[in-house]
C-alpha positions as CSV (number, residue, x, y, z in Angstrom):
1,X,17.4,-3.5,1.8
2,X,16.8,-7.1,1.1
3,X,15.5,-9.6,3.6
4,X,15.4,-13.4,3.2
5,X,12.3,-15.3,4.3
6,X,10.5,-18.5,3.3
7,X,8.4,-18.3,0.1
8,X,5.4,-19.4,2.3
9,X,5.4,-16.0,3.9
10,X,5.0,-14.2,0.5
11,X,1.6,-12.8,0.0
12,X,-0.2,-14.1,-3.2
13,X,-1.2,-10.5,-3.8
14,X,2.2,-9.1,-4.4
15,X,4.3,-9.6,-7.5
16,X,7.8,-10.8,-8.1
17,X,10.4,-8.4,-9.5
18,X,12.5,-11.4,-10.7
19,X,13.1,-15.1,-9.8
20,X,15.9,-17.6,-10.4
21,X,16.9,-21.1,-9.4
22,X,20.3,-21.4,-7.8
23,X,22.4,-24.4,-6.7
24,X,23.3,-24.1,-3.0
25,X,25.4,-27.0,-1.7
26,X,24.0,-29.3,-4.3
27,X,20.4,-28.4,-3.7
28,X,18.2,-26.3,-6.1
29,X,16.9,-23.2,-4.3
30,X,14.3,-20.9,-5.8
31,X,15.0,-17.2,-5.1
32,X,12.4,-14.6,-5.6
33,X,12.9,-10.8,-5.4
34,X,9.5,-9.3,-4.4
35,X,8.2,-5.9,-3.8
36,X,7.8,-4.9,-0.1
37,X,4.7,-6.3,1.6
38,X,2.6,-6.3,4.8
39,X,2.4,-9.2,7.2
40,X,-0.9,-9.8,8.8
41,X,-1.5,-11.0,12.4
42,X,-4.6,-13.1,11.6
43,X,-4.9,-14.0,15.3
44,X,-5.3,-10.3,16.3
45,X,-8.6,-9.2,17.9
46,X,-9.6,-7.3,14.7
47,X,-8.7,-10.0,12.2
48,X,-9.4,-13.3,14.0
49,X,-13.2,-13.1,13.7
50,X,-13.2,-12.2,10.0
51,X,-14.5,-14.6,7.3
52,X,-11.9,-16.0,4.9
53,X,-13.3,-13.9,2.0
54,X,-13.3,-10.7,4.1
55,X,-9.6,-11.3,5.2
56,X,-8.7,-12.0,1.6
57,X,-10.3,-8.7,0.4
58,X,-8.6,-6.7,3.2
59,X,-5.2,-8.3,2.4
60,X,-5.6,-7.8,-1.3
61,X,-6.6,-4.1,-0.8
62,X,-3.8,-3.3,1.6
63,X,-1.1,-5.2,-0.4
64,X,-2.1,-3.1,-3.4
65,X,-1.0,0.1,-1.6
66,X,2.6,1.3,-1.6
67,X,4.0,-0.2,1.6
68,X,6.7,2.5,2.1
69,X,4.0,5.2,1.9
70,X,1.8,3.3,4.4
71,X,4.8,2.9,6.8
72,X,5.4,6.7,6.7
73,X,1.7,7.6,7.1
74,X,0.8,4.9,9.6
75,X,3.8,4.0,11.8
76,X,3.4,1.3,14.4
77,X,0.8,2.2,17.0
78,X,-1.3,4.2,14.6
79,X,-4.6,3.2,13.0
80,X,-5.6,3.1,9.4
81,X,-9.3,3.4,8.4
82,X,-10.4,2.1,5.0
83,X,-13.4,0.6,3.3
84,X,-13.5,-2.6,1.2
85,X,-16.7,-3.8,-0.5
86,X,-18.7,-1.1,1.3
87,X,-17.5,-2.4,4.8
88,X,-15.5,0.0,7.0
89,X,-12.4,-1.4,8.8
90,X,-9.9,0.0,11.2
91,X,-6.6,-1.8,11.7
92,X,-3.7,-0.9,13.9
93,X,-0.1,-1.0,12.5
94,X,2.1,-3.1,14.8
95,X,-0.9,-5.1,16.1
96,X,-3.0,-6.2,13.2
97,X,-0.3,-5.9,10.5
98,X,3.4,-5.4,10.4
99,X,5.9,-3.9,8.0
100,X,8.5,-6.4,9.0
101,X,8.1,-10.2,9.1
102,X,10.3,-10.5,12.2
103,X,7.9,-8.4,14.3
104,X,5.1,-10.8,13.4
105,X,7.3,-13.7,14.0
106,X,7.8,-12.5,17.6
107,X,4.1,-12.9,18.2
108,X,3.2,-15.9,16.1
109,X,5.1,-19.1,15.5
110,X,5.8,-19.0,11.7
111,X,7.6,-21.8,9.9
């Protein structure tokens, strides 16, 4: 299933499957097909107090996981425990991160 969203929402830690430039009503539009990704609620209780480098490490680690497997193992409401750089974290799916950008968009105003 393909979802359309602004490039600004794409994580720098996920790759593009392909990209192309299209002409839409006389304007050049860049289209990227990306692998599934997570969307982080950086204003959540667990993430808002993290240093920028900590957040970057968490995002990089979780984006490197298979999102569909994560979604099956950790549905909304469940917690995932993991360690990055010898620091233990526990995040809640559907609160700290989302599998769908529209769910994050309901909580946070995203352009």
